[in-house]
C-alpha distance (Angstrom), angle and dihedral (degrees) to the residues before:
residue distance angle dihedral
M1 . . .
K2 3.79 . .
I3 3.79 121.5 .
S4 3.80 133.8 171.8
A5 3.82 96.3 -134.9
R6 3.80 110.1 105.0
N7 3.80 98.6 -161.7
Q8 3.79 103.4 82.7
L9 3.80 121.3 155.6
K10 3.80 116.3 -168.6
G11 3.76 118.5 -149.4
T12 3.78 149.0 121.8
I13 3.80 127.9 -79.4
V14 3.80 109.9 -113.6
D15 3.82 98.1 174.5
V16 3.78 142.2 9.0
I17 3.80 109.4 -166.2
K18 3.79 113.6 -173.0
G19 3.79 120.0 -152.7
A20 3.80 131.4 -180.0
T21 3.82 94.3 -71.4
T22 3.80 107.7 -7.5
S23 3.78 137.6 49.4
H24 3.80 124.9 -143.0
V25 3.79 110.0 -141.3
R26 3.81 115.3 -163.0
I27 3.81 115.7 -158.8
D28 3.81 122.8 -169.3
I29 3.81 105.7 -142.4
G30 3.80 95.0 179.6
G31 3.77 135.0 -101.9
G32 3.80 90.6 71.0
A33 3.82 92.7 -62.7
I34 3.80 122.8 133.7
V35 3.81 122.9 -169.8
T36 3.81 117.4 -157.7
A37 3.80 122.7 -156.5
S38 3.80 126.7 -170.8
I39 3.79 111.6 -145.6
T40 3.79 134.5 161.1
N41 3.79 117.8 -84.8
E42 3.80 87.3 -122.9
S43 3.83 91.1 58.5
A44 3.81 92.2 46.9
E45 3.80 90.0 52.2
E46 3.82 93.9 45.7
L47 3.82 90.6 51.0
K48 3.83 90.2 44.9
L49 3.79 90.2 -135.6
A50 3.79 115.8 -165.0
K51 3.79 139.7 169.3
G52 3.82 111.7 -86.7
Q53 3.81 94.2 25.0
P54 3.83 117.8 129.8
A55 3.80 111.9 -114.6
V56 3.78 141.6 167.9
A57 3.80 122.8 -132.3
V58 3.81 105.4 -144.8
I59 3.79 112.2 -161.6
K60 3.80 119.7 -162.5
A61 3.78 116.2 175.1
S62 3.77 135.3 152.9
D63 3.81 91.9 -148.0
V64 3.78 134.9 35.4
L65 3.78 116.6 -164.1
V66 3.79 124.0 -155.0
A67 3.78 122.7 -158.1
V68 3.78 132.8 179.2
D69 3.75 130.7 -166.8
């Protein structure tokens, strides 16, 4: 698969939590970091997402905010 988005984080699905209309997909990208994506239930079913499956979190954003404490 080729895609124009440059921010791609490879990892492993650790959870797929289905709600009424959306699923929360949690991807372990290593180093103790988990990325969570909200996608439609239909997309989760079409992709046949399951715990333990390799996945890539593709992040496309027009803005990136930085905050410090």
